[in-house]
N, C-alpha and C positions, 0 to 999 in steps of 0.2 A: 481843630476846626470846630465850629459850632453852627447850628442852624442860623441862617441869616447872613453868614459871612460871604463876602464877594470872593470869587475864585477864578483863577485862570486855568484853563484846561488845554493839555496837549493831546490831540487825537491821534489815532493811528495814521501813519503817513506823514506826520509832522505838522498837520494843520492845527490851528489854535482857535479857541473861542473862549467866551466868558460866561459866567452865570452866578447863581446864588445858591448856597447850600440849603437844602430843605430838611435833610436828616443825616445823621452820622451813625454808623454801626457801632455797636458796643464791644464787639469781639474781633480781634485781629486774627487772620488766618493765612496760611501759606498755601498757595494753589497746589492742588494734587499733581504729582509727577514732576515738580520743579526741583526735587532733590534737597539736600541739606543746606544749600547756599542761597535759597530763595528769600526774598524780602517779604516779611509779613505785610499784609494789606488790610485795610479797613474799608468796608463798603460805605460809599458816600452817595447820596442822592442829590442831584443838582438840577435846578430849574435853569435852562439855558436862556441867555438873552436873545440868541439867534438860533432857534432850533434847526433852521435850514443849513447851518454850518456843518452839521454832522453828516450831511449827504444821506446815504441809504442805511447808515448804522442804526441798529435797533438797540443792541447792547454790546458794549466793548470796554475792555480795560483802558483807562486813560491815566495820565499823570495829572494830578491836581496840585496847584500851589496857591498859597494865600500870602498876601503882603500884610505883615503885622506892623511894620515900622518902616519909615522912609527917612533917609538922611540926605540933605542937599548941601553942597558947598564944602564937602569934606575931602581929605586925601584918602585914597584907597590903593591897596597893592594886592597882587595875587596872594592867596593864603600861603602858597608854598614859598613865598619870599621871606616868611617869618623865620627867624633864628632864635631858638631857645637859649637863654643865657644861663650859665652855671649858677649864678647868684640869684636867679629868678627873673621873671619878666622876659621880654622879647626885644629884638633889634632887627633892623633890616640892613643889608649891605648896600651902600650907595656908591656909585662911581661918579667922581667929579675930577675934571682935569686929568683924566687918565689914571687916577689913583682911586683905590677902594677904601672905604672906611665904614665902620659899624656905627649906626645911629640908634640909640635906645628909643623905643616907642611904647605907647599905650595902645591897646587894641580897643575897638568899639564893635560896631555891628558887623556880623559875618553874613554874606549872601552871595550866591552864584559864583563861588570860587574866589571872591574878593573879601577883603577885610578893611574896615575903616581904621586908619592909623593917625596918631598924633605924637609928635616928639620934637623936642627942642633941636633945632638944626635941620629938620626935615622940611623941604620946600616943594611946592608944586613944580613939576618939571624935572625933579631929580630922577636920575636913571637908577632904578632899583634892580639889583642883581637877582635873577630867578634861576634856580637850578634847572638843567635840562631834563 
């Protein structure tokens, strides 16, 4: 992230709002008392588009996300549908007419648990097998 980037924020309680990054910290830190499995964080200062959206919050940790690229009109499957092939690359398992078959694919953009896929023989509406 850089100063000036548009950002989506998830506030405590699940509320959301938007804003623009005004500064980005230079040092990642792990909050004290979070143990060894805590995720390092970087301080981000954001100018909110709607300051009233925060309610009474003065300072609070939030999740920030930024969209760097958008793809429209592509096929996408859940990331956990990808099968690594021994010879390299990926496939997805597709169910058609009660039978399952592997379809080799090329991956594209990954976002929100989904991945853009393209492969000869893969069509919109195919039922892709996803492990439980």
